[in-house]
C-alpha positions in Angstrom: 38.1 44.9 -62.4 39.5 44.4 -58.9 43.2 43.4 -58.5 44.2 39.8 -59.1 44.7 39.1 -55.4 41.2 40.5 -54.5 38.9 38.3 -52.5 35.4 39.1 -51.2 35.2 39.2 -47.4 33.4 36.3 -45.7 29.8 37.4 -44.9 30.0 36.2 -41.3 32.8 37.7 -39.2 35.0 35.6 -36.9 33.0 36.7 -33.8 29.8 35.3 -35.4 27.9 38.4 -34.7 28.9 40.8 -37.4 27.6 40.2 -41.0 29.2 41.9 -44.0 27.2 42.4 -47.2 29.1 43.2 -50.4 26.8 44.7 -53.0 27.2 44.5 -56.8 29.4 47.5 -56.7 31.9 45.7 -54.3 31.1 48.0 -51.4 30.5 46.5 -48.0 27.9 47.3 -45.3 28.1 45.7 -41.9 25.3 44.6 -39.6 26.0 44.0 -35.9 23.7 41.4 -34.5 25.1 42.0 -31.0 22.9 45.2 -31.0 19.7 43.1 -31.2 17.7 43.0 -27.9 17.8 39.1 -27.7 20.0 36.5 -26.0 23.4 35.9 -27.6 22.5 32.4 -28.9 19.5 33.9 -30.7 21.8 36.7 -32.0 24.2 34.2 -33.5 21.5 32.1 -35.1 19.9 35.1 -36.8 23.4 36.3 -37.9 24.1 32.9 -39.5 20.8 32.9 -41.4 21.3 36.6 -42.4 24.8 35.8 -43.7 23.6 33.0 -46.0 21.6 35.6 -47.9 24.5 38.1 -48.3 25.7 36.7 -51.6 25.2 37.7 -55.2 22.5 35.0 -55.7 20.3 36.4 -53.0 20.9 40.1 -52.3 22.8 42.2 -54.9 22.1 45.6 -53.2 22.3 47.1 -49.8 18.7 48.2 -50.3 17.7 44.5 -49.9 19.9 43.8 -46.9 18.9 47.0 -45.1 15.2 46.2 -45.6 15.6 42.7 -44.1 17.7 44.1 -41.3 14.9 46.5 -40.3 12.4 43.6 -40.2 14.8 41.3 -38.2 15.2 44.2 -35.7 11.4 44.5 -35.3 11.1 40.7 -34.8 13.9 40.7 -32.2 12.2 43.6 -30.4 9.0 41.7 -30.2 10.7 38.7 -28.8 12.4 40.8 -26.2 9.1 42.1 -25.0 7.7 38.7 -24.1 7.4 37.5 -20.5 9.8 34.6 -21.3 11.8 35.5 -24.3 13.2 32.5 -26.3 17.0 32.1 -25.9 17.3 30.6 -29.4 15.3 29.6 -32.4 14.6 26.1 -31.1 12.5 27.7 -28.3 10.1 29.3 -30.8 6.7 27.9 -30.4 3.6 27.9 -32.6 1.8 30.0 -30.1 4.6 32.6 -30.0 4.7 32.8 -33.8 0.9 33.3 -33.9 1.2 36.0 -31.2 3.8 37.8 -33.3 1.7 37.5 -36.4 -1.3 39.0 -34.6 0.8 41.9 -33.3 1.6 43.0 -36.8 -0.4 45.7 -38.5 -2.7 44.8 -41.4 -0.8 47.1 -43.7 2.0 46.8 -46.2 4.5 47.3 -43.4 3.2 44.4 -41.3 3.0 42.2 -44.4 6.6 43.0 -45.4 7.8 42.3 -41.8 6.1 38.9 -41.7 7.2 37.7 -45.2 10.8 38.9 -44.8 11.3 37.3 -41.4 9.7 34.1 -42.4 11.8 33.9 -45.5 14.9 34.1 -43.4 13.8 31.8 -40.5 12.6 29.0 -42.7 16.2 28.3 -43.7 17.0 27.1 -40.2 17.0 23.3 -39.8 15.2 23.6 -36.4 12.3 25.3 -38.1 11.7 22.8 -40.8 9.0 20.9 -38.9 6.9 21.2 -35.8 4.3 23.6 -34.5 6.5 26.7 -35.0 7.2 25.6 -38.7 3.5 25.1 -39.3 2.7 28.6 -37.9 5.4 30.2 -40.0 4.1 28.4 -43.1 0.7 30.0 -42.8 0.6 32.8 -45.4 -0.5 36.3 -44.7 -2.8 38.0 -47.1 -1.2 40.9 -48.9 -2.9 44.2 -48.3 -4.5 46.1 -51.1 -2.1 48.6 -52.8 -2.5 52.1 -51.6 -0.7 53.6 -54.6 -3.1 54.7 -57.3 -2.6 56.2 -60.7 -2.9 60.0 -61.4 -5.9 61.5 -63.1 -5.1 62.8 -66.6 -5.1 66.4 -65.6 -2.9 65.9 -62.5 -0.3 63.9 -64.4 -0.4 66.4 -67.2 0.5 69.1 -64.7 3.5 67.1 -63.4 4.8 66.5 -66.9 4.3 70.1 -67.9 6.3 71.3 -64.8 9.1 68.8 -65.6 9.1 69.8 -69.3 9.4 73.6 -68.4 12.3 73.0 -66.1 14.2 70.7 -68.3 13.6 72.7 -71.5 14.9 75.9 -69.8 18.0 74.0 -68.8 18.5 72.6 -72.3 18.1 76.0 -73.9 20.6 77.5 -71.4 23.2 74.8 -72.0 22.8 74.9 -75.8 23.1 78.7 -75.8 26.3 78.6 -73.8 27.6 75.8 -75.9 27.2 77.9 -79.0 29.1 80.8 -77.2 31.9 78.4 -76.2 32.2 77.1 -79.8 32.5 80.6 -81.1 35.2 81.4 -78.5 37.2 78.3 -79.5 36.9 79.4 -83.1 38.4 82.8 -82.2 35.3 84.8 -83.1 35.7 87.2 -80.1 38.3 89.9 -79.6 40.7 88.9 -76.8 39.8 90.4 -73.3 36.4 91.5 -74.5 33.4 90.6 -72.4 32.3 87.9 -74.8 35.9 86.5 -74.8 36.0 86.4 -71.0 32.7 84.6 -70.9 34.1 82.1 -73.4 37.2 81.7 -71.3 35.1 80.9 -68.2 33.0 78.4 -70.2 36.1 76.7 -71.5 37.3 76.2 -67.9 33.9 74.9 -66.8 33.8 72.4 -69.7 37.4 71.2 -68.9 37.3 71.2 -65.1 33.6 71.5 -64.0 34.1 75.0 -62.5 35.1 78.5 -63.4 38.7 79.6 -62.9 39.5 80.3 -59.2 42.5 81.4 -57.1 43.3 80.9 -53.4 43.0 84.0 -51.3 45.1 84.8 -48.2 42.5 83.0 -46.0 42.8 79.8 -48.1 39.4 80.2 -49.8 39.0 79.3 -53.4 37.6 82.5 -55.0 36.4 83.3 -58.6 38.4 85.9 -60.5 36.7 89.3 -60.4 36.8 89.7 -64.2 34.8 86.4 -64.6 32.4 87.2 -61.8 31.7 90.5 -63.5 30.9 89.2 -67.0 29.1 86.1 -65.7 26.8 88.1 -63.5 27.7 86.7 -60.1 29.2 83.8 -58.3 26.1 81.6 -57.8 25.7 78.3 -59.5 23.2 79.6 -62.0 25.8 82.2 -63.1 28.7 79.8 -63.3 28.7 76.0 -63.8 25.0 75.6 -64.5 25.7 77.3 -67.9 26.9 73.9 -69.1 25.6 71.3 -66.6 22.3 70.2 -65.2 21.5 70.8 -61.6 20.1 68.2 -59.2 16.5 69.4 -59.6 16.9 69.7 -63.4 18.2 66.1 -63.6 15.1 65.1 -61.6 12.9 66.9 -64.1 14.6 64.9 -66.8 13.9 61.7 -64.8 10.2 62.6 -64.6 10.1 62.9 -68.4 11.9 59.6 -68.9 9.3 58.0 -66.6 6.4 59.6 -68.5 7.8 58.7 -71.9 9.2 55.2 -71.3 7.7 54.0 -68.0 11.2 53.8 -66.3 11.3 53.7 -62.5 14.1 55.2 -60.4 16.3 52.2 -60.4 16.3 52.0 -64.2 16.9 55.8 -64.5 19.8 55.5 -62.1 21.5 52.8 -64.2 20.4 54.0 -67.7 23.4 53.7 -70.0 24.0 56.3 -72.7 21.8 55.5 -75.7 23.7 55.1 -78.9 22.3 56.0 -82.3 22.5 53.2 -84.9 25.3 53.6 -87.5 22.8 53.8 -90.3 20.2 56.5 -89.7 18.2 55.5 -92.7 17.2 57.5 -95.8 15.5 60.2 -93.8 18.6 60.8 -91.7 16.7 60.6 -88.4 18.6 58.9 -85.6 17.3 55.6 -84.1 18.6 55.0 -80.6 19.3 51.7 -79.1 18.5 52.0 -75.4 19.9 49.4 -73.0 17.7 48.9 -70.0 18.7 47.1 -66.8 16.0 45.6 -64.5 17.5 43.5 -61.7 14.2 42.2 -60.3 13.4 40.2 -63.5 15.8 37.5 -62.4 19.1 36.1 -63.5 19.5 35.8 -67.3 16.8 38.5 -67.9 18.4 41.6 -66.4 19.0 43.4 -69.7 16.9 44.3 -72.6 17.1 47.0 -75.4 14.5 49.3 -76.8 14.8 51.1 -80.1 13.3 54.6 -80.5 13.6 57.0 -83.4 13.8 60.8 -83.3 11.8 61.9 -86.3 10.3 65.1 -84.9 9.2 67.0 -81.9 6.4 64.5 -81.0 8.4 61.3 -81.5 9.5 59.0 -78.7 13.2 59.4 -79.6 13.2 63.2 -79.3 13.6 63.1 -75.5 16.8 60.9 -75.9 18.3 63.5 -78.3 17.5 66.2 -75.8 18.9 64.3 -72.8 22.1 63.6 -74.7 22.4 67.3 -75.6 21.8 68.5 -72.0 24.4 66.1 -70.5 27.1 66.2 -73.2 29.6 68.4 -71.3 29.1 66.5 -68.1 29.4 63.1 -69.8 32.6 64.2 -71.6 34.2 65.3 -68.4 33.2 62.2 -66.5 34.6 60.0 -69.3 38.0 61.8 -68.9 37.9 61.4 -65.1 36.5 57.8 -65.0 36.6 56.2 -68.4 33.8 53.7 -69.1 31.3 55.2 -66.7 28.8 55.5 -69.6 25.6 56.7 -67.7 23.1 59.0 -69.3 21.6 61.0 -66.5 24.5 63.1 -65.1 24.3 66.3 -63.1 26.7 68.6 -61.3 26.6 68.7 -57.5 26.5 72.1 -55.8 28.1 70.5 -52.7 30.8 68.1 -54.0 32.5 68.3 -50.7 29.7 66.4 -49.1 29.3 63.6 -51.7 31.4 61.3 -49.6 28.8 61.4 -46.9 26.1 59.8 -49.0 24.9 56.6 -47.3 23.4 54.9 -50.4 26.2 52.7 -51.7 24.0 50.9 -54.2 24.1 53.9 -56.5 27.0 54.8 -58.7 29.7 56.7 -56.8 30.3 60.3 -57.6 33.0 61.2 -60.1 34.6 64.5 -59.1 31.8 67.0 -58.8 29.3 64.8 -60.8 26.5 62.6 -59.6 24.2 60.2 -61.5 20.6 59.3 -61.7 17.7 60.5 -59.5 17.6 59.7 -55.7 14.3 59.3 -53.9 15.1 62.3 -51.8 15.6 64.5 -54.9 12.3 63.3 -56.3 10.5 64.3 -53.1 12.2 67.7 -53.0 11.4 68.4 -56.7 7.7 67.5 -56.1 7.5 69.8 -53.0 9.2 72.7 -54.9 6.7 72.3 -57.7 3.7 72.1 -55.4 2.9 68.4 -55.8 2.2 66.0 -52.9 4.9 63.4 -52.7 7.3 61.9 -55.2 5.7 61.5 -58.7 7.6 58.3 -59.6 5.6 55.5 -58.0 2.2 56.9 -59.0 3.5 58.1 -62.3 4.9 54.7 -63.2 1.5 53.1 -62.4 -0.2 55.7 -64.6 2.1 55.0 -67.5 2.1 51.2 -67.2 -1.5 50.5 -66.1 -3.5 53.3 -67.7 -1.6 54.8 -70.6 0.1 51.8 -72.1 -1.9 49.0 -70.6 1.0 46.6 -71.1 4.0 45.4 -69.1 7.4 47.3 -69.2 10.5 45.8 -67.6 8.3 43.2 -65.8 6.2 40.1 -66.5 2.6 40.0 -67.6 1.7 38.4 -64.3 3.3 41.3 -62.3 1.6 43.8 -64.6 -1.8 42.3 -63.9 -1.4 41.7 -60.1 0.6 44.8 -59.2 -0.5 47.4 -61.6 -3.7 46.9 -63.6 -6.1 44.9 -61.3 -5.5 46.9 -58.2 -5.8 50.3 -59.8 -9.1 52.0 -59.2 -9.0 54.1 -62.4 -8.4 50.9 -64.4 -11.2 49.2 -62.6 -13.6 52.1 -63.3 -12.6 52.3 -67.0 -13.0 48.5 -67.3 -16.7 48.7 -66.6 -17.6 49.9 -70.0 -15.2 47.4 -71.6 -16.7 44.5 -69.7 -20.2 45.7 -70.6 -19.3 46.0 -74.2 -17.7 42.5 -74.1 -20.8 41.0 -72.6 -23.0 42.7 -75.2 -20.6 41.4 -78.0 -20.7 37.9 -76.5 -24.5 38.0 -76.4 -24.6 39.2 -80.0 -22.2 36.5 -81.1 -24.2 33.9 -79.2 -27.4 35.0 -80.9 -25.6 35.1 -84.3 -24.0 31.7 -83.9 -27.2 29.7 -84.1 -28.6 27.5 -86.8 -30.2 29.5 -89.6 -30.6 26.7 -92.1 -34.0 25.0 -92.3 -34.5 21.5 -90.9 -36.3 19.1 -93.3 -37.2 15.4 -93.3 -36.1 14.9 -96.9 -34.2 16.9 -99.6 -36.0 19.3 -101.9 -35.8 18.3 -105.6 -34.3 21.5 -106.9 -31.7 22.1 -104.1 -28.0 21.7 -104.7 -26.0 19.7 -102.2 -23.0 21.3 -100.5 -20.5 19.9 -98.1 -22.7 20.6 -95.1 -26.2 21.3 -96.3 -28.4 21.7 -99.4 -28.6 25.1 -101.1 -31.8 26.5 -102.7 -30.3 29.7 -104.3 -26.5 29.6 -104.8 -26.5 32.8 -106.8 -28.4 35.0 -104.4 -27.0 34.3 -100.9 -26.1 36.7 -98.2 -22.3 36.4 -98.9 -21.9 37.1 -102.6 -18.6 36.6 -104.3 -17.1 39.5 -106.5 -17.5 37.5 -109.7 -21.0 36.2 -108.8 -22.2 33.1 -106.9 -21.6 32.5 -103.2 -18.3 33.7 -101.6 -18.7 32.0 -98.2 -17.1 28.9 -96.8 -19.2 25.7 -96.6 -18.9 26.1 -92.8 -21.2 29.2 -93.2 -24.0 27.1 -94.9 -25.6 26.5 -91.5 -25.8 30.2 -91.0 -27.6 30.8 -94.3 -31.4 31.0 -94.8 -31.0 29.5 -98.3 -29.7 26.3 -96.8 -31.5 23.2 -95.5 -30.4 20.2 -93.5 -32.1 16.8 -93.8 -31.1 13.3 -92.3 -28.7 12.7 -95.1 -26.5 15.4 -93.7 -26.6 14.3 -90.1 -23.6 11.8 -90.1 -21.2 14.3 -91.6 -22.4 17.1 -89.4 -22.0 15.0 -86.3 -18.5 14.1 -87.4 -17.7 17.8 -88.0 -18.9 18.6 -84.5 -16.6 16.0 -83.0 -13.7 17.2 -85.2 -14.1 20.8 -84.0 -14.4 19.7 -80.4 -11.1 17.8 -80.7 -9.4 20.8 -82.3 -10.4 22.8 -79.2 -8.1 20.7 -77.0 -5.0 21.3 -79.1 -5.4 25.0 -80.2 -4.9 28.1 -78.0 -8.4 29.2 -77.0 -8.3 32.6 -78.8 -7.2 30.9 -82.1 -9.9 28.2 -81.8 -12.6 30.7 -81.0 -11.7 32.9 -83.9 -11.4 30.1 -86.5 -14.0 27.5 -85.4 -16.1 28.9 -82.5 -19.1 30.1 -84.5 -19.3 26.9 -86.6 -19.1 24.8 -83.4 -21.9 26.9 -81.8 -24.2 26.4 -84.7 -23.6 22.6 -84.6 -24.4 22.7 -80.9 -27.6 24.5 -81.7 -28.4 21.8 -84.3 -27.7 19.1 -81.8 -30.2 20.6 -79.3 -32.8 20.9 -82.0 -32.4 17.3 -83.3 -32.2 15.7 -79.8 -29.8 13.2 -78.5 -31.5 10.2 -80.1 -31.3 11.5 -83.7 -27.8 12.8 -83.0 -26.6 9.4 -81.8 -28.2 7.8 -84.8 -26.2 10.1 -87.1 -23.0 9.3 -85.2 -23.6 5.5 -85.8 -24.0 6.2 -89.6 -20.7 8.1 -90.2 -19.0 6.7 -93.2 -15.4 6.9 -94.5 -16.7 9.2 -97.2 -18.1 11.5 -94.5 -14.7 11.5 -92.7 -12.8 12.3 -95.9 -15.2 15.1 -96.8 -14.9 16.7 -93.4 -11.1 16.4 -93.5 -11.1 18.2 -96.9 -13.4 20.9 -95.4 -11.3 21.6 -92.3 -8.0 21.8 -94.4 -9.6 24.5 -96.6 -9.5 22.3 -99.7 -13.3 22.7 -100.3 -13.5 26.5 -99.7 -14.8 28.4 -102.7 
């Protein structure tokens, strides 16, 4: 928590031209509107509008404010290039707005520029009505997504490359952890090579680096005895024995993406998964994974997932391995900055340059340790492995839209619009599903017709049921285990042993009305499953009898018919 006298800086500086945005990590980024190539009144108006959004209810990260700043800069540049640039927002005209709109590319970049700028400008009172307001209110069609899912073979190669790198790192860390444990238990003779390796490992675990001394030139140098037994001075010989490197942490991120569908922002903020206190009778740990997803909106930022490690192919095994690979780094971070509690931790090879990092939305470094996976690291990892571009966007689309086919950390609407419906692979695979659905619907339509015979009068030997007369109760198409008929009376109209005569018309007309009324109060899938076929058969009966006969039946409905149908629909008459 900040000190008691802490107060957040006002978003708009006293000069009215500098806007300060404090993100959720209480770090401030400044935007100087005096640098925009427009008149000063326009600069001040844009600064005021921009400042109103630099609050926790609008923009929680610098990523958001930087994106809007880029779009406002492009808008200001366009205005400056006009023959008579407007001095302020009240001089914007509908024609100028339309001209700006036409100048934008029909790509995602142009769409983002338009929507971001309009979102800011519409808050100005001078743009609430008039030709300019009407032009701004016209929506721009979003371009089709250019990001597509991977083919199975391509995504399998990416996962295999990540698995090889991370597994090698895990084996290395576990092997050195066992050596360190033996050293701490006194298993090695003092000053032996094994003992010197253990001494170096102990220093790495406690400080993040091997023991060093300062030479006459002021350089920090590894002791010769440790350099000799470790095999050199490079990172793979020293601190990587107990910590993940930047690329190895990225490989872990790819595996987390592939297993759980997490994107980079979730991986960056993923807290340490905790095993439940009671592992169950089998002793396998079940992890409670807290997931933070800011874009879901206030009150819905956090959710938890439970996964169990019950073997090599289980979903919880990756969590076990991630905790093993980062245990030394997390322990050291906890001593340096208690409460950090992030799962993906790696050791920087250039800790002296960590302060130069421009991304202030991510967790700050702790000593020599960094957290999560940056977009630059994702691109570098892919390039080093021979893949074109970062695997995270396309990989997430593959997991969410193709593999799981269900939303993860987002709504069903977002899943449909942003992932499933726009993916060409999903579209191609849907052809067979749609065709199968159409065939099934046709089959059901053919099946849900009247099978019972239509007669003018009852047959002497038939037995009356709730919906028809039955000529052979013991030999129907739906036999019961103990003999007789096992079907509901609703199925009588679908049985060739049944017959319908005018005496049944009133109750069947009333049944048709009752099922139609149920359709208005039940969810469509529920109604279709429970009553759809029966209703379709009554529709077929109505067509065959004609409107005149049907209306006559409606006029003859009695209280006994109503009571009988009520008992039928509540299941009281089912055999």
